[in-house]
C-alpha positions in Angstrom: 0.0 0.0 0.0 2.6 2.5 1.1 5.0 1.7 -1.8 2.3 2.2 -4.5 1.1 5.6 -3.3 4.6 6.9 -2.6 6.0 5.6 -6.0 3.1 7.3 -7.9 3.6 10.5 -6.0 7.4 10.7 -6.4 7.2 9.7 -10.1 5.4 13.1 -10.7 8.0 14.9 -8.6 5.3 15.8 -6.1 5.8 16.4 -2.4 3.1 15.3 0.0 2.0 18.9 0.2 1.5 19.0 -3.6 -0.5 15.7 -3.5 -2.7 17.2 -0.8 -3.3 20.3 -2.9 -4.3 18.1 -5.9 -6.7 16.1 -3.7 -8.3 19.4 -2.6 -8.5 20.8 -6.2 -10.1 17.6 -7.4 -12.6 17.7 -4.6 -13.6 21.3 -5.4 -13.9 20.5 -9.1 -16.2 17.5 -8.4 -18.1 19.1 -5.5 -17.2 16.5 -2.9 -16.1 16.7 0.7 -12.7 15.7 1.8 -11.0 16.0 5.2 -9.3 19.3 6.2 -5.8 20.1 5.1 -4.3 19.2 8.5 -6.2 15.8 8.5 -5.1 15.1 4.9 -1.5 15.6 5.9 -2.0 12.9 8.6 -3.8 10.6 6.1 -1.2 10.8 3.4 1.6 10.1 5.8 -0.3 7.1 7.3 -1.3 5.8 3.9 2.3 5.9 2.7 3.6 4.3 5.9 1.0 1.5 6.0 -0.7 2.8 9.1 -4.0 3.6 7.5 -5.9 1.8 4.8 -6.9 3.9 1.8 -10.7 4.0 1.7 -12.7 3.4 -1.4 -13.7 7.1 -1.6 -10.1 8.4 -1.3 -8.8 5.6 -3.6 -11.2 7.0 -6.3 -9.7 10.5 -5.9 -6.1 9.3 -5.8 -6.5 7.1 -9.0 -7.7 10.1 -10.9 -5.2 12.6 -9.5 -2.2 10.2 -10.0 -3.3 8.3 -13.0 -2.7 4.8 -11.5 -4.9 1.7 -11.2 -6.3 0.5 -7.9 -3.8 -2.4 -7.8 -0.9 0.0 -8.4 -2.1 2.4 -5.8 -2.6 -0.2 -3.1 0.3 -2.4 -4.3 -1.7 -5.6 -3.6 -2.9 -8.4 -5.8 -6.6 -9.0 -6.4 -7.9 -12.4 -5.6 -10.9 -13.8 -7.4 -13.2 -16.2 -5.4 -13.6 -19.7 -6.8 -17.1 -21.2 -7.0 -17.7 -24.9 -7.0 -20.4 -25.0 -9.6 -20.4 -22.1 -12.0 -21.8 -23.6 -15.2 -25.0 -21.5 -15.2 -23.0 -18.3 -14.8 -20.6 -19.4 -17.4 -23.3 -20.1 -20.0 -25.0 -16.8 -19.2 -21.7 -14.9 -19.9 -21.2 -16.9 -23.1 -24.7 -16.1 -24.3 -24.1 -12.5 -23.4 -20.8 -12.3 -25.3 -22.3 -14.1 -28.4 -25.0 -11.5 -28.5 -22.6 -8.6 -28.8 -23.8 -7.0 -32.0 -22.0 -4.8 -34.6 -23.7 -1.8 -32.9 -22.1 -2.8 -29.6 -18.6 -3.2 -31.1 -19.0 0.2 -32.8 -19.9 1.7 -29.4 -16.7 0.2 -27.9 -14.7 1.7 -30.7 -16.4 5.1 -30.3 -15.5 5.0 -26.6 -11.9 4.2 -27.5 -11.9 7.2 -29.9 -13.3 9.5 -27.2 -10.7 8.4 -24.7 -8.0 8.9 -27.3 -9.2 12.5 -28.0 -9.4 13.3 -24.3 -5.9 11.8 -23.7 -4.1 13.9 -26.3 -5.7 17.1 -25.1 -5.8 16.6 -21.3 -3.4 13.7 -20.6 -3.9 10.2 -19.3 -3.9 10.6 -15.5 -7.6 11.6 -15.2 -8.8 8.8 -17.4 -7.5 5.8 -15.5 -10.8 4.5 -14.2 -12.6 5.0 -17.5 -9.7 3.2 -19.4 -9.6 0.4 -16.9 -13.3 -0.2 -17.1 -13.3 0.0 -20.9 -10.5 -2.6 -21.2 -12.2 -4.9 -18.7 -15.5 -4.8 -20.6 -13.8 -5.6 -23.9 -11.7 -8.3 -22.4 -14.7 -9.9 -20.7 -16.6 -9.9 -24.0 -13.7 -11.5 -25.8 -13.1 -14.1 -23.1 -16.6 -15.5 -23.4 -17.1 -15.1 -27.2 -17.0 -18.7 -28.6 -17.1 -18.5 -32.4 -14.6 -16.6 -34.6 -17.4 -14.5 -36.1 -18.1 -13.1 -32.7 -14.5 -12.9 -31.5 -12.8 -11.1 -34.3 -14.5 -7.7 -34.2 -14.2 -7.7 -30.4 -10.6 -8.7 -30.6 -9.8 -5.9 -33.0 -11.5 -3.4 -30.7 -9.5 -4.7 -27.8 -6.2 -4.5 -29.7 -6.8 -0.8 -30.5 -7.9 0.0 -27.0 -5.0 -1.9 -25.4 -2.3 0.0 -27.3 -3.9 3.3 -26.3 -4.0 2.2 -22.7 -0.4 1.1 -22.9 0.8 4.4 -24.4 -1.1 6.2 -21.6 0.7 4.0 -19.1 4.1 4.9 -20.6 3.2 8.5 -20.3 2.2 8.0 -16.7 5.5 6.2 -15.9 3.8 2.9 -15.2 6.0 0.7 -17.4 4.9 -2.6 -16.1 1.3 -1.8 -16.8 2.3 -0.6 -20.3 4.1 -3.9 -21.0 1.1 -5.9 -19.9 -1.3 -3.9 -22.0 1.0 -4.4 -25.1 1.0 -8.1 -24.4 -2.8 -8.0 -24.3 -2.9 -6.0 -27.5 -0.7 -8.6 -29.2 -2.8 -11.5 -28.0 -6.0 -9.7 -29.2 -4.4 -8.9 -32.6 -3.4 -12.6 -33.1 -6.9 -13.7 -32.1 -8.3 -11.3 -34.7 -5.8 -12.4 -37.3 -4.8 -8.8 -37.8 -1.1 -8.4 -38.7 -1.3 -4.6 -38.9 -2.5 -4.4 -35.3 0.1 -6.9 -34.2 2.9 -5.0 -35.9 1.7 -1.7 -34.3 1.6 -3.2 -30.8 5.0 -4.8 -31.2 6.6 -1.6 -32.4 5.1 0.6 -29.7 6.2 -2.0 -27.1 9.8 -1.1 -28.2 9.3 2.2 -26.5 9.0 0.5 -23.2 12.4 -1.1 -23.9 13.8 2.2 -24.9 12.5 4.0 -21.8 14.1 1.1 -19.7 17.5 1.8 -21.3 17.5 -1.0 -24.0 17.1 0.8 -27.3 19.1 -1.7 -29.3 16.6 -4.4 -28.2 13.9 -2.0 -29.2 15.4 -1.7 -32.7 15.2 -5.5 -33.1 11.6 -5.5 -31.9 10.5 -2.8 -34.4 12.3 -4.6 -37.2 10.5 -7.8 -36.3 7.2 -5.9 -36.3 7.9 -4.6 -39.7 8.8 -8.0 -41.1 5.7 -9.6 -39.4 3.4 -7.1 -41.1 5.0 -7.8 -44.5 2.7 -7.0 -47.4 -0.3 -6.7 -45.2 0.8 -3.3 -43.9 -0.7 -0.1 -45.5 1.8 2.5 -46.7 0.9 4.8 -43.7 1.7 2.0 -41.2 4.9 1.0 -43.1 6.0 4.7 -42.9 5.2 4.8 -39.2 7.2 1.6 -38.6 10.2 3.0 -40.4 10.0 6.2 -38.4 9.7 4.3 -35.1 12.8 2.2 -36.2 14.7 5.5 -36.9 13.9 6.8 -33.4 15.0 3.6 -31.8 18.2 3.6 -33.9 18.9 7.2 -32.8 18.6 6.3 -29.2 20.9 3.3 -29.8 23.5 5.5 -31.5 23.0 3.7 -34.9 23.3 6.8 -37.1 23.6 5.2 -40.5 20.7 2.9 -39.9 18.7 5.8 -38.5 19.1 7.9 -41.7 18.2 4.9 -43.9 15.0 4.3 -41.9 14.1 8.0 -42.0 14.5 8.1 -45.8 12.3 5.0 -46.2 9.6 6.6 -44.0 9.6 9.9 -45.9 9.5 8.0 -49.3 6.5 5.8 -48.3 4.2 8.3 -46.5 1.1 9.0 -48.6 0.7 12.6 -49.8 -1.9 14.9 -48.5 -3.2 16.1 -45.1 -5.1 12.9 -44.2 -3.6 11.4 -41.0 -5.8 8.3 -40.3 -5.8 5.0 -42.0 -9.2 3.4 -42.4 -7.6 0.0 -41.6 -5.4 1.3 -38.7 -7.2 3.9 -36.7 -4.5 3.9 -34.0 -2.0 5.6 -36.3 -1.8 9.4 -36.7 0.7 10.1 -39.4 1.0 12.5 -42.4 3.8 14.6 -43.8 3.4 17.2 -41.1 3.6 14.6 -38.3 6.5 13.0 -40.0 8.3 16.4 -40.3 8.1 16.7 -36.5 9.3 13.1 -36.0 12.2 13.7 -38.4 13.2 16.7 -36.4 12.9 14.8 -33.1 15.2 12.0 -34.5 17.8 14.6 -35.8 17.8 16.2 -32.4 18.5 12.9 -30.8 21.4 12.4 -33.2 22.7 15.9 -32.3 22.2 17.1 -35.9 22.0 20.9 -36.1 19.5 20.7 -39.0 16.9 19.5 -36.5 15.8 23.1 -35.7 14.5 23.7 -39.2 12.3 20.7 -39.2 11.0 21.3 -35.7 10.0 24.9 -36.3 8.3 23.9 -39.5 6.3 21.3 -37.5 5.5 23.8 -34.8 3.9 26.1 -37.4 1.5 23.5 -38.7 0.9 21.4 -35.6 -2.7 20.6 -34.6 -3.3 22.6 -31.3 -5.4 19.7 -29.9 -2.3 17.5 -29.6 -1.3 19.1 -26.3 1.0 16.4 -25.0 2.7 16.0 -28.4 3.2 19.8 -28.4 5.1 19.4 -25.1 7.3 16.8 -26.7 7.9 19.2 -29.7 9.0 22.0 -27.3 11.3 19.5 -25.6 12.7 18.5 -29.0 13.4 22.2 -29.8 15.1 22.6 -26.4 17.3 19.6 -27.2 18.1 21.0 -30.7 19.0 24.4 -29.3 21.2 22.9 -26.6 23.1 21.0 -29.3 23.7 24.4 -31.0 24.7 26.0 -27.6 21.7 28.4 -27.9 20.9 28.4 -24.2 18.3 31.2 -24.1 16.2 29.6 -26.8 16.6 26.2 -25.1 15.4 27.7 -21.8 12.3 29.2 -23.4 11.2 25.9 -25.0 11.9 24.0 -21.8 9.7 26.3 -19.9 6.8 25.8 -22.4 7.4 22.0 -22.4 7.3 21.9 -18.6 4.0 23.9 -18.6 2.3 21.6 -21.1 3.7 18.4 -19.4 2.2 19.6 -16.1 -1.1 20.4 -17.8 -1.4 16.8 -19.2 0.2 15.2 -16.1 2.9 13.5 -18.4 5.5 11.9 -16.2 7.4 10.8 -19.3 7.7 14.4 -20.7 8.4 15.8 -17.3 11.3 13.4 -16.9 12.7 14.4 -20.3 12.4 18.1 -19.4 14.2 17.5 -16.1 17.1 15.7 -17.9 17.4 18.5 -20.5 17.2 21.2 -17.8 20.2 19.6 -16.1 22.3 20.4 -19.2 21.6 24.2 -19.0 
């Protein structure tokens, strides 16, 4: 219990006082009563030291404020009671899963899209309960669907939702949760016989390896993902896979391989402003997005030309991509640091920090802190 709460708090760089302020702000926004500031100080200390159990009411607040699941917050495993004779319940759940209609699957996908939109504008931390419940409903429907005709559409919806949940977990600093979500996404993609979804989940999982300090292993995983997709991949997904490979190569110090992958990505990307693939809704990529990605990779390589690409991307970037904008300002700070342009770097770091705080992005905050240490 104490480890989970303390870890989630410190991952955000928050003191206990900051956590208390966030609890109070949440309570005011949602018109609910919480204890006085003095009492909350006692509660937080006792929660973190295992002297007081976190009640259901406060757990709800803490999950939303910190962007963690209940299991991560309490740091305990959930046990499921075993029943001696559960056939009636089993058949009921199978019947329910088999009756999931196309309309219901469409509703699941609409919910995923809504969560994706909210995530990119406001960040992942406030969506933890909605995302957890959404995945549970999809997984439950898939677990009890018997025939392939019933399983495939649910599996596709689960694969897309799981990669979104995994990326949110990466952003929240919950790497173990991210890894498990990617494993779920891969299982669902295989169940759906959907090589594009499988390749996407594999390639995004490489970012967990990169964040953990194993970018070379990430390179191999992305390359395996690209090979596994083969001719099934759309041009937009193939471009995305090459760009992801280039980023992994940059982190691994593989400059020549990085440039080759970047060139392939730029060659394959379909022309025009369209950013979504009808067969791969999880991908957002067009020439504008790729220009920003190109600049990010050049900045990682220490290439002075990164600044040109990044400012071009900043000019045309969709303002609703708030967290991505934080990353772009961090990229610009990195590029200016490479050129020893410290005032410009400081300005972009300030903007990146503000946007990272606005979205609650632990990943972007960590990057900003590392770049700030170079000033």
